[in-house]
N, C-alpha and C positions, 0 to 999 in steps of 0.2 A: 713625612710618610713614605716608606719604600714604594719603588716603583718596579712592580712583580710584571713579570712577563710570561707570555704562554710556554710551557715545557716545549722546549725544541729537541730532547732526546728520547731514545725507546726504552720503554721499562714497562713492565706488566705489573710492579709494585706501586699500591698508590701511596705507601708511605716514602718510598724512593721519590716519587713525583712530587711530593709536597716540599721535600728537602731541597731537591734542585731547584724549585721553582721560588721557596723561600730564600734559599742560598745564605748570605750572612745578613739578612735582615734580622731584628730583634722582635719582630711583630708577626703574627700569623697571617697567612695566605688568605686573603678576603674569600668569604664564603666558605671557610674550612675550618672545622673543629677537630683538635687530636687530644688522645686522653691516654697515659701511659701507667700500667700496673704491672707488677710483679708477683707473679706465682710460683714461688720456689724457683725451680730452674727454667720457668718459662717467661718470657717478657712478652706483655699483651699490649699492642698499641692498636688503638681504636680511631679510624680516620672518618670523619663524615663531610661529605660534599653537600651543602645545603642550598647553593644559589647556583644559577646558571654562569655567572661571575667565576664563581670557583671552578665548576666542571671546564668552562674554556681555558682557565690558566693551568687547570692541573692535565688536562687531554681526557678525562674518564667522566663517565655518566655521573650525575648525583646518584647518592647512596652512601651505605656503609660499608667499609671494609677494615677488617680485622686481620692482623699480622700477629703471627705467634712465630716468636724468635728462638731458636735453640742453637747457638751457633756451634756447641760441640757435640751436634748430631753425627756428624762425619767422625767421631769417635768410637761409635756404635757401641755405647753404652745402654744394656740392657735396661737400667733403673731410668736413663733419661727418657728411651722410648716409651717406657710406662708413663711416665710424668708426662710427655706431650699427649700422649693418648687420653689420658684423663681430662687434661684441659681443652682439648679439641674436641673431645666428646661433650663437655658442658657448652662449648660456644656452639655447636651444632644445635645441640637440644634448644637452644635460646630463641633459634631462627626457623624451626620446621613448627609445623601444625602439633599439637598437643595431644589431640585424641589419635588413636592408631587406626581409624577408620579411614583417614587419608592416605590415598595411594601416592606412592613416591617412585618415580623414575631415576634411576642412576645411570649418568652416561659417563663413559670413559673415554675422554677426546685423546687421540695421538696416534702415533704410528707404532703398531707392534714391534717392527723390523728394527726401529732405530732407538736404541736404549735410553737414551735422554729424555725422549719423548714417549715413552711407554708408560708411564706411569699410571695412565687413566686406563687403559685396558688391561694392566696387572691388578689395579684395585678394583675392577668390575667383578673379575675372575675370584676373587675372595668375597664379594658381598654375598648376603644370607637373602636370596630370592624367593620370595613366598607368594607372589601374587597367584600362582598356578596352584595353590596348595589348599583353598578355603574348602575345597570339596572332600578333601583327604583328611585332614588333621582331625584330632578328637576336638570337640566343642570347647573344653576347657582353655585347650591352646589357641584356637581360632578367633575366641574373644579377646585374648591379649596378645594377637599377630597383627602387625601392620603389614598390608599388600604391599611388597616391592619388588618393581622389575629392576633390570639392567641390559644395558647395551653398551658395545664398544663399535661405534659405527666406522671406524677406521679413518681416512684422510683421503682428499680429492684424488692424490696422485696414483692412489690403489685401487679406489672403487671408481672414478670417474663421476661421483655422484657429491654434490655440495651436502657437507654435515647438516646445514639446516634443513635442507628438504627431507634428508633422511631422517633427522628427528621429528620435523614437524610431522611427517607422515605416522609417526610412532603415536606422538601425541594424540594426533587427530582418531586414531582408530583407538587407542587404549584409554583415553582421556584421565591422566594422572592428575591429582591436586597440587605437586610441586615436581619439578624437575632439578636435580642435584647434577653441576657437570663439575668432572674432577679433571684437570688438564696442567701439563709442566707448564711453567713458567720461566720468563725469562728476566735476569736481575741486572743491575749495574753493580753491585757491591759482591767483593770474593766472599764476604763474610755470610751472604744470605745463601751461598750453594749449597744446596740440602741442608739448609739450617733456618728456611722460614717458610711458613705455610700463611696462605692469605685466603680469607673467607669472604665473600662479596654477596650482597643480594641485589647486586645490578645485573647479575648474568655474565655471560664470557663471550671475549672475541676470541677465536683458534687462531694461533700464529701472528697476534699483533706484537707480540715482545720481540719477533724477531725478523718485523718486516714484512711479514707474509700474511697480513689480515684477510681473514674470511669473514664469511657473513655471521653476524654475532646471534648467539642464544641468549634471548631475553624475555623478558613477560610481553614485550612489545611483539616480537616475533614469533613466538610459540603460543602466547595466547593463556599461560600459566606461568606464575611466579618461577625464576630459575635462581639456585644459590650454585655459587661458583666455588672451588673448594681448588686450589692451585699451589703448587710447592715448586721453588727456585731450582732448576736442574740445568741450568746453562747461565754462563755471563760472557759478556762481550768482552772480547780480547782487548779493544780501545780502552773500556774501562780499567783492565788490569794494569795497561800501559799508563792511564793517567793516576792509577793508584801508587805505582811505583815510584813516577816521577815526583809526585807530591810529596811521599814519604823522604825521598833523597832528599828533597829540596827541603824540607823540615830539619834532617838531622845533619846535613853537611854545609848548610848556608855558611856556617862560620868558617870553616875551612877551605871551600872550592867556591872560587869567584863565579862559575858558571851557574852552581845551584843557589848561591847569594843571589843571583839576578832572578832565578825562577821565584824563591821566596817572595821577593820584592812585587813580584808580578800579582801575587796572590791566586788563592786557588780556581777561582772561575777564568782567570787569563792564561792560567797554567792550562786548563782544559781547552781552552779555543785554541791554545798553541798547537797542542797535541793533536786536536781535530784537524787543524790546517795542513799538519805534517803527515801524519799518520792514516788520516781517514782513507784514502785511496787503497792502502794496504790492509788495514786492519777492520775495516768499517764494517764488512759482513761476517768475519770470525768469530764463532762462538765458541767456548770452552767449557768442557765438563770435566769432574774428576776423573782420575784413572779407575778408581774403584768404584765406577758408577754402577755398575750391575748389583754389586752388594748393596748399594746405599738406595737405588730404587726398589729394591725388594724389602728393606727394611722400611722405606717409608710407605710402600704400597701397604705393609702389614698394619702399619700405625694408621693410616687413612682408612682401612676397610674395617679395622676393629673400633675405630671410633664411630664410624657411620654405622655399624651394625648393633652397637650399644645404643646411640642416638636414636635410631630408626625402630629399634624393638625393646625400648625400656622395660616392659614388662615380661619379657621371655628371659629365663635365667640362661646363662652364658653355655651350660650344660645340654640345653635345648638346643643350639643351634652352631658349636663348636664342631 
């Protein structure tokens, strides 16, 4: 039986945490279930953490985490964006109340002034906000329209107010039935950079992926269910170095003695060596694509379109576009 150890690295992605904890073991992490499915160009991975032991090993709360992987999103293919929008819409619909009477508050977390962290605010700009329209729209639209509010609270460094305090105040005054929090995430793998979307029913902890954990938005802290939607916009430089060395060791082990030694160490020991040598220089460095402005806008369009479709299933797109 494998000897699993709690995760020692930082990542916002549940699937990455599972892979790190599992390592080379041929059995699943205790208290964790994983299911894979392919929907045309989108790979869907569901991770369920269902015991305290699983939560401890994974470093994440018990609950369900759905990852949609589209590694070629950075190619800016319009058909792929449409495919991701369709799949994401279906996933969100499965996790929100079916009746349109329920009020939803969409919260765009992040910093408007830092592009890799601006996903949440840019999604909020595109959300169809309807909570204030109930006394204005015709009855035939009103009965099909879900009340939706949206807010981008900013970050502690620019507001001086903890995000939780601000959202808690709004929730207490407006009484939504569900909060949907949208945020940028940090990943360990380059393949997930602007290529993975994670949906979680456990809430969200702003800044946790970059070592700047703020107070979490969850059902426990807000008093209402919280659905978290995040996209990987930054990756740790240390992870890039580790991945590069691992690839070199695999490809050059037969020709270069140094890489043969690294290959014999195994992937986990390679990463340990890299941490020891480079952690001080690269430990806090985060990397994002040079075309991040375009990609953030593309992903904000996808997330907002998916949320609008899922939250307003009985409205024709022509009524809110």
